[in-house]
N, CA, C and O atoms as CSV, one atom per row, in Angstrom:
chain,resi,resn,atom,element,x,y,z
A,1,MET,N,N,-12.800,49.072,-36.503
A,1,MET,CA,C,-11.485,48.554,-35.235
A,1,MET,C,C,-11.557,47.407,-35.062
A,1,MET,O,O,-10.451,46.901,-34.868
A,2,TRP,N,N,-12.320,46.774,-35.041
A,2,TRP,CA,C,-12.618,45.383,-34.429
A,2,TRP,C,C,-12.359,44.419,-35.937
A,2,TRP,O,O,-12.060,43.249,-35.700
A,3,THR,N,N,-12.437,44.763,-37.298
A,3,THR,CA,C,-12.061,44.112,-37.705
A,3,THR,C,C,-11.022,44.362,-38.781
A,3,THR,O,O,-10.895,43.363,-39.489
A,4,ILE,N,N,-10.262,45.338,-39.123
A,4,ILE,CA,C,-9.264,45.426,-39.750
A,4,ILE,C,C,-7.706,45.947,-38.427
A,4,ILE,O,O,-6.492,46.120,-38.531
A,5,GLY,N,N,-8.523,45.997,-37.549
A,5,GLY,CA,C,-7.294,46.423,-36.551
A,5,GLY,C,C,-6.886,47.839,-36.184
A,5,GLY,O,O,-7.700,48.620,-36.676
A,6,SER,N,N,-5.898,48.486,-35.480
A,6,SER,CA,C,-5.596,49.604,-35.206
A,6,SER,C,C,-4.392,50.273,-35.913
A,6,SER,O,O,-3.763,49.769,-36.843
A,7,GLY,N,N,-4.126,51.647,-35.263
A,7,GLY,CA,C,-2.082,51.507,-35.746
A,7,GLY,C,C,-1.596,50.820,-34.796
A,7,GLY,O,O,-0.487,50.354,-35.061
A,8,LEU,N,N,-2.127,50.498,-33.469
A,8,LEU,CA,C,-1.517,50.017,-32.169
A,8,LEU,C,C,-2.030,47.955,-31.990
A,8,LEU,O,O,-1.528,47.006,-31.388
A,9,ALA,N,N,-2.937,48.093,-32.665
A,9,ALA,CA,C,-4.052,47.217,-32.520
A,9,ALA,C,C,-4.361,46.250,-34.136
A,9,ALA,O,O,-4.960,46.463,-35.190
A,10,THR,N,N,-3.296,44.782,-33.343
A,10,THR,CA,C,-3.698,43.581,-34.814
A,10,THR,C,C,-5.423,43.601,-34.925
A,10,THR,O,O,-6.137,43.881,-33.962
A,11,PRO,N,N,-5.764,43.368,-35.822
A,11,PRO,CA,C,-7.684,42.607,-36.054
A,11,PRO,C,C,-7.586,41.099,-35.071
A,11,PRO,O,O,-6.634,40.356,-34.833
A,12,TRP,N,N,-8.721,41.069,-34.743
A,12,TRP,CA,C,-8.481,39.618,-33.578
A,12,TRP,C,C,-8.416,38.636,-33.908
A,12,TRP,O,O,-8.516,37.603,-33.246
A,13,ARG,N,N,-8.096,38.877,-35.847
A,13,ARG,CA,C,-7.999,37.234,-36.538
A,13,ARG,C,C,-6.895,36.897,-36.534
A,13,ARG,O,O,-6.567,35.773,-36.914
A,14,THR,N,N,-6.232,37.595,-36.195
A,14,THR,CA,C,-4.295,37.658,-36.122
A,14,THR,C,C,-3.721,37.161,-35.424
A,14,THR,O,O,-2.749,36.424,-35.594
A,15,LEU,N,N,-4.300,37.527,-34.384
A,15,LEU,CA,C,-3.662,37.461,-32.486
A,15,LEU,C,C,-5.050,35.774,-32.669
A,15,LEU,O,O,-4.752,34.785,-32.000
A,16,ALA,N,N,-6.110,35.713,-33.381
A,16,ALA,CA,C,-6.386,34.648,-32.706
A,16,ALA,C,C,-5.549,32.987,-33.135
A,16,ALA,O,O,-5.556,31.906,-32.546
A,17,VAL,N,N,-4.624,33.636,-34.937
A,17,VAL,CA,C,-4.398,32.462,-35.490
A,17,VAL,C,C,-2.576,32.703,-34.700
A,17,VAL,O,O,-1.692,31.851,-34.605
A,18,ASN,N,N,-2.552,34.097,-34.276
A,18,ASN,CA,C,-1.129,33.389,-33.331
A,18,ASN,C,C,-1.160,32.936,-32.331
A,18,ASN,O,O,-0.129,32.611,-31.743
A,19,ALA,N,N,-2.452,32.764,-31.792
A,19,ALA,CA,C,-2.647,32.547,-29.807
A,19,ALA,C,C,-2.711,30.633,-30.062
A,19,ALA,O,O,-2.301,29.844,-29.211
A,20,ALA,N,N,-3.245,30.267,-31.255
A,20,ALA,CA,C,-3.717,29.257,-31.915
A,20,ALA,C,C,-1.988,28.561,-32.038
A,20,ALA,O,O,-1.410,27.822,-31.241
A,21,GLY,N,N,-1.632,28.985,-33.002
A,21,GLY,CA,C,0.262,28.345,-33.375
A,21,GLY,C,C,0.853,28.605,-32.467
A,21,GLY,O,O,1.769,27.783,-32.466
A,22,ILE,N,N,1.012,29.541,-31.227
A,22,ILE,CA,C,1.477,29.067,-30.115
A,22,ILE,C,C,1.274,27.977,-28.927
A,22,ILE,O,O,2.122,27.482,-28.185
A,23,ALA,N,N,-0.033,27.779,-28.988
A,23,ALA,CA,C,-0.632,27.137,-28.330
A,23,ALA,C,C,0.119,25.423,-28.598
A,23,ALA,O,O,0.561,24.436,-28.011
A,24,LEU,N,N,-0.124,25.942,-29.773
A,24,LEU,CA,C,-0.117,24.191,-30.709
A,24,LEU,C,C,1.273,23.676,-30.448
A,24,LEU,O,O,1.406,22.460,-30.306
A,25,LEU,N,N,2.865,24.870,-30.328
A,25,LEU,CA,C,3.486,24.414,-30.245
A,25,LEU,C,C,4.465,24.347,-29.027
A,25,LEU,O,O,5.674,24.121,-29.077
A,26,VAL,N,N,3.361,24.696,-27.439
A,26,VAL,CA,C,3.651,24.977,-26.004
A,26,VAL,C,C,2.745,23.192,-26.317
A,26,VAL,O,O,3.528,22.318,-25.945
A,27,ALA,N,N,1.875,22.784,-26.672
A,27,ALA,CA,C,1.445,21.655,-26.430
A,27,ALA,C,C,2.213,19.790,-26.352
A,27,ALA,O,O,2.407,18.818,-25.621
A,28,ARG,N,N,2.445,20.533,-28.188
A,28,ARG,CA,C,3.247,19.365,-28.988
A,28,ARG,C,C,4.026,20.410,-30.092
A,28,ARG,O,O,3.458,21.115,-30.927
A,29,PRO,N,N,5.611,20.291,-29.829
A,29,PRO,CA,C,5.719,20.999,-31.728
A,29,PRO,C,C,5.455,20.512,-32.741
A,29,PRO,O,O,5.592,19.294,-32.629
A,30,ARG,N,N,5.042,20.874,-34.005
A,30,ARG,CA,C,4.864,20.552,-34.681
A,30,ARG,C,C,5.641,20.693,-36.136
A,30,ARG,O,O,5.928,21.864,-36.384
A,31,PRO,N,N,6.028,19.767,-37.119
A,31,PRO,CA,C,6.839,20.862,-38.301
A,31,PRO,C,C,6.351,21.850,-38.750
A,31,PRO,O,O,7.051,22.839,-38.967
A,32,ARG,N,N,5.129,21.834,-38.985
A,32,ARG,CA,C,5.192,22.429,-39.723
A,32,ARG,C,C,4.249,23.416,-39.115
A,32,ARG,O,O,3.680,24.109,-39.958
A,33,VAL,N,N,3.957,23.642,-37.962
A,33,VAL,CA,C,3.497,24.932,-37.350
A,33,VAL,C,C,4.567,25.852,-36.939
A,33,VAL,O,O,4.143,27.008,-36.930
A,34,THR,N,N,5.820,25.756,-36.591
A,34,THR,CA,C,6.709,26.124,-36.546
A,34,THR,C,C,6.857,27.401,-37.664
A,34,THR,O,O,6.562,28.577,-37.453
A,35,PRO,N,N,7.372,26.845,-38.847
A,35,PRO,CA,C,7.514,27.904,-39.880
A,35,PRO,C,C,5.699,28.729,-40.044
A,35,PRO,O,O,5.450,29.628,-40.848
A,36,ALA,N,N,5.081,28.358,-39.454
A,36,ALA,CA,C,3.541,29.246,-40.005
A,36,ALA,C,C,3.944,30.593,-38.577
A,36,ALA,O,O,3.877,31.805,-38.785
A,37,VAL,N,N,4.194,30.193,-37.713
A,37,VAL,CA,C,4.376,30.751,-36.578
A,37,VAL,C,C,5.546,32.038,-36.928
A,37,VAL,O,O,5.433,33.216,-36.591
A,38,GLY,N,N,6.562,31.478,-37.623
A,38,GLY,CA,C,7.625,32.228,-38.133
A,38,GLY,C,C,7.059,33.235,-39.378
A,38,GLY,O,O,6.919,34.437,-39.606
A,39,TRP,N,N,6.966,32.697,-39.644
A,39,TRP,CA,C,5.664,33.929,-41.619
A,39,TRP,C,C,4.863,34.729,-40.978
A,39,TRP,O,O,4.870,35.908,-41.330
A,40,LEU,N,N,4.039,34.342,-39.965
A,40,LEU,CA,C,3.779,35.516,-39.144
A,40,LEU,C,C,3.972,36.264,-38.384
A,40,LEU,O,O,3.470,37.383,-38.282
A,41,GLY,N,N,4.982,35.590,-37.515
A,41,GLY,CA,C,6.148,37.048,-37.481
A,41,GLY,C,C,6.775,37.822,-37.790
A,41,GLY,O,O,7.027,38.818,-37.111
A,42,ALA,N,N,7.271,37.549,-39.072
A,42,ALA,CA,C,7.855,37.911,-40.695
A,42,ALA,C,C,6.725,39.239,-41.151
A,42,ALA,O,O,7.080,40.398,-41.364
A,43,LEU,N,N,5.077,38.634,-41.242
A,43,LEU,CA,C,3.804,39.590,-41.903
A,43,LEU,C,C,4.102,40.894,-40.838
A,43,LEU,O,O,4.299,42.074,-41.125
A,44,SER,N,N,4.059,40.252,-39.538
A,44,SER,CA,C,3.707,41.342,-38.370
A,44,SER,C,C,4.623,41.612,-38.498
A,44,SER,O,O,4.363,42.680,-37.945
A,45,ILE,N,N,6.083,41.753,-38.833
A,45,ILE,CA,C,6.527,43.262,-39.032
A,45,ILE,C,C,6.654,44.308,-39.934
A,45,ILE,O,O,7.041,45.462,-39.751
A,46,PHE,N,N,6.133,43.532,-41.299
A,46,PHE,CA,C,5.676,44.180,-42.455
A,46,PHE,C,C,4.328,45.077,-41.726
A,46,PHE,O,O,4.136,46.288,-41.828
A,47,GLY,N,N,3.931,44.604,-41.372
A,47,GLY,CA,C,2.575,45.349,-40.652
A,47,GLY,C,C,3.058,46.293,-39.651
A,47,GLY,O,O,2.723,47.477,-39.631
A,48,ILE,N,N,3.831,45.755,-38.843
A,48,ILE,CA,C,3.907,47.274,-37.051
A,48,ILE,C,C,4.611,48.562,-38.355
A,48,ILE,O,O,4.417,49.778,-38.369
A,49,SER,N,N,5.442,47.711,-39.330
A,49,SER,CA,C,6.637,48.917,-40.015
A,49,SER,C,C,5.698,49.934,-40.563
A,49,SER,O,O,5.957,51.109,-40.301
A,50,TRP,N,N,4.381,49.600,-41.466
A,50,TRP,CA,C,3.888,50.049,-42.386
A,50,TRP,C,C,2.771,51.287,-41.725
A,50,TRP,O,O,2.084,52.092,-42.354
A,51,GLU,N,N,2.882,51.105,-40.357
A,51,GLU,CA,C,1.425,51.864,-39.694
A,51,GLU,C,C,2.575,53.369,-39.264
A,51,GLU,O,O,3.746,53.469,-38.897
A,52,ARG,N,N,1.402,54.391,-39.578
A,52,ARG,CA,C,2.398,55.790,-39.846
A,52,ARG,C,C,2.219,55.977,-38.641
A,52,ARG,O,O,2.591,57.086,-38.257
A,53,SER,N,N,1.727,55.220,-37.772
A,53,SER,CA,C,2.316,55.730,-35.668
A,53,SER,C,C,3.138,55.178,-35.539
A,53,SER,O,O,3.574,55.343,-34.399
A,54,THR,N,N,3.847,54.352,-36.246
A,54,THR,CA,C,4.979,53.727,-35.911
A,54,THR,C,C,6.101,54.047,-36.660
A,54,THR,O,O,7.102,53.330,-36.658
A,55,ARG,N,N,6.014,55.018,-37.266
A,55,ARG,CA,C,7.265,55.903,-38.123
A,55,ARG,C,C,7.230,57.534,-37.341
A,55,ARG,O,O,8.135,58.368,-37.316
A,56,GLU,N,N,5.952,57.606,-36.787
A,56,GLU,CA,C,5.880,58.896,-36.345
A,56,GLU,C,C,6.522,58.626,-34.728
A,56,GLU,O,O,6.918,59.471,-33.925
A,57,SER,N,N,6.487,57.780,-34.650
A,57,SER,CA,C,7.039,57.572,-33.077
A,57,SER,C,C,8.346,57.355,-32.929
A,57,SER,O,O,9.108,58.186,-32.435
A,58,PHE,N,N,8.654,56.341,-33.302
A,58,PHE,CA,C,10.366,56.156,-33.603
A,58,PHE,C,C,10.814,57.656,-34.357
A,58,PHE,O,O,11.635,58.101,-33.555
A,59,ARG,N,N,10.720,58.464,-35.263
A,59,ARG,CA,C,11.276,60.065,-34.995
A,59,ARG,C,C,10.705,61.062,-34.040
A,59,ARG,O,O,11.172,62.175,-34.279
A,60,HIS,N,N,9.828,61.060,-33.005
A,60,HIS,CA,C,9.448,61.934,-32.007
A,60,HIS,C,C,9.128,60.512,-31.145
A,60,HIS,O,O,8.151,59.809,-31.400
A,61,PRO,N,N,10.087,60.211,-30.109
A,61,PRO,CA,C,9.607,59.122,-29.501
A,61,PRO,C,C,8.562,59.846,-28.032
A,61,PRO,O,O,8.763,61.033,-27.773
A,62,ASP,N,N,8.009,59.434,-27.580
A,62,ASP,CA,C,7.599,59.335,-26.437
A,62,ASP,C,C,7.168,58.753,-25.218
A,62,ASP,O,O,6.433,57.826,-25.556
A,63,ARG,N,N,7.245,58.810,-23.713
A,63,ARG,CA,C,7.395,57.157,-23.022
A,63,ARG,C,C,6.075,56.504,-22.969
A,63,ARG,O,O,5.959,55.532,-22.223
A,64,GLU,N,N,5.054,56.911,-23.665
A,64,GLU,CA,C,3.384,56.380,-23.717
A,64,GLU,C,C,3.880,54.754,-24.605
A,64,GLU,O,O,4.085,53.652,-24.096
A,65,THR,N,N,3.977,55.321,-26.577
A,65,THR,CA,C,4.082,55.321,-27.589
A,65,THR,C,C,5.505,54.005,-27.674
A,65,THR,O,O,5.208,52.810,-27.651
A,66,THR,N,N,6.428,54.292,-27.733
A,66,THR,CA,C,7.226,54.096,-28.418
A,66,THR,C,C,8.231,52.985,-27.769
A,66,THR,O,O,9.030,52.276,-28.381
A,67,PRO,N,N,7.913,53.033,-26.013
A,67,PRO,CA,C,8.126,51.035,-25.927
A,67,PRO,C,C,7.037,50.154,-26.195
A,67,PRO,O,O,7.246,48.964,-26.428
A,68,LEU,N,N,5.807,50.680,-26.178
A,68,LEU,CA,C,4.654,49.312,-26.739
A,68,LEU,C,C,5.316,49.459,-28.058
A,68,LEU,O,O,5.294,48.317,-28.517
A,69,ILE,N,N,5.693,49.970,-28.623
A,69,ILE,CA,C,5.478,49.624,-30.296
A,69,ILE,C,C,7.172,49.380,-30.622
A,69,ILE,O,O,7.468,49.002,-31.755
A,70,ALA,N,N,7.880,49.525,-29.966
A,70,ALA,CA,C,9.275,48.911,-29.949
A,70,ALA,C,C,9.222,47.384,-29.750
A,70,ALA,O,O,9.521,46.495,-30.547
A,71,SER,N,N,8.620,47.278,-28.081
A,71,SER,CA,C,8.095,45.775,-27.841
A,71,SER,C,C,7.501,45.088,-28.444
A,71,SER,O,O,7.616,43.909,-28.109
A,72,GLY,N,N,6.625,45.366,-29.548
A,72,GLY,CA,C,5.747,44.350,-30.457
A,72,GLY,C,C,6.696,43.859,-31.798
A,72,GLY,O,O,6.423,42.957,-32.591
A,73,LEU,N,N,7.665,44.575,-31.792
A,73,LEU,CA,C,8.302,44.452,-33.157
A,73,LEU,C,C,9.292,44.269,-32.552
A,73,LEU,O,O,9.906,43.813,-33.516
A,74,ALA,N,N,9.832,44.238,-31.952
A,74,ALA,CA,C,11.355,43.160,-31.199
A,74,ALA,C,C,10.412,41.749,-31.241
A,74,ALA,O,O,10.909,40.758,-31.777
A,75,LEU,N,N,9.607,41.702,-30.904
A,75,LEU,CA,C,8.254,40.185,-30.661
A,75,LEU,C,C,8.532,39.571,-31.666
A,75,LEU,O,O,9.237,38.563,-31.646
A,76,SER,N,N,7.823,40.274,-33.140
A,76,SER,CA,C,7.788,40.031,-34.206
A,76,SER,C,C,8.965,39.557,-35.022
A,76,SER,O,O,9.047,38.491,-35.632
A,77,ILE,N,N,9.981,40.645,-34.925
A,77,ILE,CA,C,11.479,39.519,-34.746
A,77,ILE,C,C,11.353,38.666,-34.379
A,77,ILE,O,O,10.812,37.654,-34.825
A,78,ALA,N,N,11.887,38.913,-33.362
A,78,ALA,CA,C,11.870,36.964,-32.219
A,78,ALA,C,C,11.022,35.909,-32.763
A,78,ALA,O,O,11.263,34.740,-32.462
A,79,MET,N,N,9.938,36.243,-33.623
A,79,MET,CA,C,8.786,35.578,-33.787
A,79,MET,C,C,9.129,34.592,-34.526
A,79,MET,O,O,8.887,33.421,-34.235
A,80,ALA,N,N,10.184,35.256,-36.342
A,80,ALA,CA,C,10.417,35.198,-36.883
A,80,ALA,C,C,10.940,34.695,-36.827
A,80,ALA,O,O,10.482,33.554,-36.880
A,81,LEU,N,N,12.592,34.785,-36.644
A,81,LEU,CA,C,13.417,34.469,-36.111
A,81,LEU,C,C,14.049,32.730,-36.117
A,81,LEU,O,O,14.876,31.950,-36.590
A,82,LEU,N,N,12.443,32.986,-34.807
A,82,LEU,CA,C,12.567,30.900,-34.106
A,82,LEU,C,C,11.566,30.708,-35.047
A,82,LEU,O,O,11.656,29.515,-35.338
A,83,GLY,N,N,10.734,31.163,-35.637
A,83,GLY,CA,C,9.955,30.089,-36.853
A,83,GLY,C,C,11.160,30.476,-37.714
A,83,GLY,O,O,12.175,30.289,-37.042
A,84,LEU,N,N,11.374,30.818,-38.607
A,84,LEU,CA,C,12.363,30.340,-39.430
A,84,LEU,C,C,13.407,30.121,-39.408
A,84,LEU,O,O,14.090,30.163,-40.431
A,85,GLY,N,N,13.739,29.907,-38.593
A,85,GLY,CA,C,15.145,29.824,-38.057
A,85,GLY,C,C,15.672,28.603,-38.032
A,85,GLY,O,O,16.829,28.308,-38.332
A,86,GLN,N,N,14.768,27.845,-37.652
A,86,GLN,CA,C,14.503,26.492,-37.375
A,86,GLN,C,C,15.114,25.390,-38.616
A,86,GLN,O,O,14.686,25.448,-39.769
A,87,LYS,N,N,15.698,24.841,-38.374
A,87,LYS,CA,C,16.485,23.436,-39.581
A,87,LYS,C,C,15.688,22.557,-39.515
A,87,LYS,O,O,15.260,21.942,-38.538
A,88,ARG,N,N,15.379,22.449,-41.007
A,88,ARG,CA,C,15.207,21.545,-41.685
A,88,ARG,C,C,15.938,20.379,-40.987
A,88,ARG,O,O,17.100,20.355,-40.581
A,89,ARG,N,N,14.447,18.863,-40.912
A,89,ARG,CA,C,15.155,17.335,-40.682
A,89,ARG,C,C,15.206,16.413,-42.352
A,89,ARG,O,O,15.682,15.280,-42.417
């Protein structure tokens, strides 16, 4: 679980890259970091959708995991749209 993550948690390396990218964008926006964070969000969408627990949670919703998975998916979609939707100057 520490190296490859679990059905509801990404590996720590991915979380570290995500946190570093967001910290860099908050500190001082950089043109290369924005699309990188967007691609990370896009890959997160794929990773979340790939998990069996996600499919089961949306087929048979429950009060514990469905909101957690839905919010993670929504935040990944937002991150991808904001990062990849930026127009180049």
